[in-house]
C-alpha positions in Angstrom: 84.5 88.8 89.1 85.4 91.1 86.1 83.1 93.8 84.8 82.1 93.0 81.3 82.5 95.9 78.8 81.2 96.2 75.2 83.3 98.6 73.1 81.5 100.3 70.2 83.3 102.4 67.5 83.6 102.3 63.7 87.3 102.9 63.9 89.3 99.6 64.3 92.3 101.6 65.7 90.2 103.2 68.4 88.4 100.0 69.3 91.7 98.3 69.8 93.1 101.2 71.8 90.2 101.4 74.1 90.0 97.6 74.5 93.7 97.4 75.4 93.3 100.1 78.1 90.2 98.5 79.6 91.7 95.0 79.5 94.8 96.3 81.4 92.6 96.9 84.5 92.4 93.9 86.8 88.6 94.2 87.2 87.6 95.0 83.6 87.2 92.8 80.6 86.2 93.6 77.0 83.8 90.8 76.1 83.1 92.0 72.5 83.2 95.0 70.1 80.7 96.5 67.7 81.3 98.6 64.6 78.0 100.6 64.5 75.0 101.4 66.6 72.8 98.7 65.2 75.3 96.0 66.1 75.8 97.7 69.5 72.0 97.3 70.3 72.0 93.7 69.2 75.1 92.8 71.2 73.9 94.7 74.3 70.7 92.7 74.3 72.5 89.4 73.7 75.6 89.8 76.0 74.2 92.0 78.7 77.4 93.9 79.4 78.0 95.8 82.6 79.2 98.9 80.7 79.2 100.1 77.1 81.6 102.6 75.6 80.0 104.3 72.6 81.1 106.5 69.8 78.7 109.1 68.5 79.2 109.3 64.8 78.9 105.8 63.2 77.4 104.3 60.0 74.1 102.3 59.9 73.0 103.7 63.3 74.6 106.6 65.2 75.5 106.4 68.8 72.7 108.6 70.1 70.0 106.5 68.5 71.8 103.4 69.8 71.8 104.8 73.3 68.0 105.4 73.2 67.3 101.9 72.0 69.6 100.3 74.6 68.2 102.3 77.4 64.6 101.5 76.4 65.2 97.7 76.0 68.2 96.9 78.3 69.2 99.9 80.5 73.0 99.8 80.7 75.6 102.3 81.9 77.1 103.9 78.8 80.2 106.0 78.4 80.2 108.2 75.3 83.3 109.3 73.4 83.1 112.7 71.9 85.0 115.3 69.9 85.6 118.6 71.6 84.1 120.7 68.8 80.9 122.7 69.3 78.9 120.1 67.2 80.5 117.3 69.2 79.4 119.0 72.4 75.8 119.3 71.2 75.8 115.7 70.1 77.2 114.5 73.5 74.5 116.5 75.4 71.9 114.7 73.2 73.5 111.4 74.2 73.4 112.2 77.9 69.8 113.2 77.6 69.1 109.9 75.8 70.5 108.1 78.8 74.3 107.9 78.6 75.8 108.4 82.0 79.2 110.1 81.2 81.5 111.1 78.4 85.2 111.4 77.6 86.9 113.2 74.7 88.2 110.8 72.0 91.6 112.6 72.1 92.8 111.5 75.5 95.5 114.2 75.6 92.7 116.8 76.0 91.9 115.5 79.4 95.2 114.2 80.8 98.7 115.4 81.2 100.3 112.1 80.1 99.5 108.6 78.9 99.4 107.0 82.3 96.9 109.6 83.6 94.7 109.1 80.5 94.7 105.3 80.9 93.8 105.6 84.6 91.0 108.1 84.0 89.3 105.8 81.4 89.5 102.8 83.6 88.2 104.7 86.6 85.2 106.1 84.6 84.2 102.7 83.4 84.3 101.3 86.9 82.4 104.2 88.3 79.5 104.1 85.9 79.3 100.3 86.2 78.2 100.7 89.8 75.0 102.4 88.5 73.8 99.3 86.5 71.4 97.9 89.1 69.9 101.4 89.7 69.4 102.0 86.0 67.5 98.7 85.8 65.2 99.6 88.7 64.5 103.2 87.7 64.4 102.8 83.9 62.1 105.4 82.3 61.2 106.1 78.7 63.1 109.2 77.4 62.0 111.7 74.8 63.0 110.8 71.2 63.0 114.2 69.6 65.9 116.5 70.2 64.2 119.7 69.0 63.9 122.5 71.5 60.1 122.5 71.3 59.9 118.8 71.9 62.3 119.0 74.8 60.3 121.9 76.4 57.1 119.8 76.1 58.8 116.7 77.5 60.1 118.4 80.6 57.1 120.5 81.3 54.2 118.2 80.4 54.1 114.9 82.3 52.7 111.8 80.6 49.3 110.4 81.5 50.9 107.6 83.5 52.9 110.1 85.6 49.9 112.3 86.1 47.8 109.4 87.2 50.5 108.2 89.7 50.8 111.7 91.1 47.0 111.9 91.5 46.9 108.6 93.4 49.9 109.4 95.7 49.4 111.6 98.8 50.6 115.1 98.3 54.1 115.7 99.7 54.3 118.2 102.5 57.2 120.5 103.0 58.0 122.8 105.9 59.5 126.2 105.2 62.9 126.7 106.8 61.9 130.3 107.6 65.2 131.5 106.1 65.5 134.1 103.3 68.1 133.8 100.6 69.6 136.1 98.0 71.6 133.7 95.9 71.3 130.1 94.7 74.3 128.0 93.9 74.3 124.5 92.4 77.3 122.3 92.1 77.4 119.0 90.1 79.6 116.6 88.2 78.9 113.3 86.5 75.2 113.0 85.7 74.8 116.7 86.2 73.7 118.0 82.7 70.4 116.0 82.7 69.8 116.7 86.4 70.3 120.4 86.0 68.0 120.5 83.0 65.3 118.8 85.0 65.7 121.3 87.9 66.1 124.5 85.9 63.2 123.9 83.5 60.9 123.9 86.5 61.9 127.4 87.7 59.6 130.4 86.7 60.9 133.2 84.7 60.6 135.6 87.6 62.8 133.5 89.9 63.9 136.0 92.5 67.6 135.3 92.9 70.7 134.9 90.7 71.8 131.3 90.2 75.4 130.0 90.0 76.0 126.7 88.2 79.3 124.8 88.6 79.3 121.8 86.3 82.5 119.8 85.5 82.9 119.7 81.7 85.3 121.0 79.0 85.2 124.6 77.9 83.5 123.8 74.5 80.8 121.9 76.4 79.9 124.7 78.8 79.1 127.1 76.0 76.9 124.6 74.2 75.3 123.5 77.5 74.4 127.0 78.5 72.8 127.6 75.1 70.8 124.4 75.4 69.5 125.3 78.8 68.7 128.8 77.8 66.5 127.5 74.9 64.6 125.2 77.3 64.2 127.3 80.5 62.0 130.2 81.4 64.9 131.8 83.3 67.9 133.1 81.4 70.9 130.8 81.3 74.3 132.0 80.0 78.0 131.0 80.2 79.4 133.3 82.8 81.8 136.0 81.6 84.2 138.1 83.7 82.4 141.2 85.0 78.9 139.9 84.7 76.7 141.6 87.4 74.5 139.1 89.1 70.8 139.5 88.1 67.7 137.8 89.5 66.3 135.1 87.3 69.6 134.6 85.5 71.7 131.4 85.8 75.5 131.7 85.3 77.3 128.6 84.2 81.0 128.5 85.1 83.2 128.2 82.0 85.1 124.9 81.6 88.7 125.0 82.5 88.3 128.2 84.6 87.4 129.2 88.1 84.3 131.3 88.9 84.3 133.6 91.9 82.0 136.3 93.2 83.2 139.7 94.4 81.5 142.9 95.5 78.5 143.1 97.8 74.9 141.8 97.7 72.8 143.6 95.1 75.8 144.6 93.0 78.0 141.5 93.1 80.0 140.6 90.0 81.5 137.5 88.6 85.2 137.1 88.3 86.6 134.4 86.0 90.1 133.3 86.8 92.6 130.9 85.1 92.0 127.4 86.4 95.6 126.9 87.6 97.6 123.7 87.6 97.2 122.9 91.3 93.4 122.5 91.1 92.1 119.1 90.1 88.7 120.5 89.1 88.2 123.5 86.8 85.7 124.9 87.6 85.7 123.9 91.3 82.6 123.9 93.4 84.5 124.8 96.6 86.1 127.9 95.0 82.7 129.3 93.9 80.8 128.4 97.0 83.5 129.8 99.2 83.5 133.2 97.5 79.7 133.3 97.4 79.6 132.6 101.2 82.0 135.5 101.9 79.8 138.0 100.0 76.3 136.6 100.9 77.1 134.8 104.1 74.1 132.8 105.3 71.9 134.1 102.4 73.2 131.5 100.0 71.0 128.4 99.2 73.6 125.9 98.0 72.9 122.5 96.5 75.4 119.7 95.7 73.7 117.2 93.3 74.7 113.5 93.6 76.3 112.0 90.5 75.3 109.5 87.8 72.0 111.1 87.0 70.4 110.9 90.4 68.1 113.8 91.4 68.9 113.7 95.1 70.7 116.8 96.5 72.3 118.0 99.6 71.0 121.5 100.5 73.5 123.6 102.4 73.3 127.0 103.9 76.7 128.5 103.3 
């Protein structure tokens, strides 16, 4: 059975281009298109597609508003198309927070070395997020509407009455200390990571005792915007890592997109080294590269977490 896809974009050329690529995959089928966000919401409710591809800037209703309405009424995996400008990055992060699962640049040549690779990447992303449809329906929650920093901070730090009531009714969770002491925290994540990282980092106190390394797969323009967003929401300091940064407690360093982030020196005075991503590495930044260098310096004093994808909050905790 084919996965049903709704393509949303105000450009007839881009709608046709995306539709042709999707229809070329054996398990994918474009069942309809929409030319603005309002039409996207209506068709999402009527057709119940397995996946929606969504532009951000559209007339009548923009993509971010459309994502919010769809996720509220008919939770559906949504893949956003974005420009790689700073404003495009901010808008895409808003869309992810609204409920979209993933994004791709509108200029496919920015993410692929040739046409065949770009076609394959889009088809793979659509199939990957389609697998999250059932989970979205089961765990659908209302997301904050305002995108202001103050509203975001309130949304992530002040639970609703319903959540508070459910927590009060449920037995308190019990955790047993591992007995280990750490000097560095490292978190690696990919698809679904931005929202998950925001949820985690906004819970940390400003006096968090260790430096934090963040490795998130996203383009260079996006990492700068993402670091700025997190810094405005968190009590800790969050910055895009720069070559020569000395690791400081209570500071999270986000690896720059398209580059590799490594640690050198010794505990207490370790520095960040930013290297060219290189053609041989599929992921830039790469979690393995950063984790490996951190383990050489801090050995078993690194608390490492690998977040699962697609917006899930589960994580593997590893002692490097």
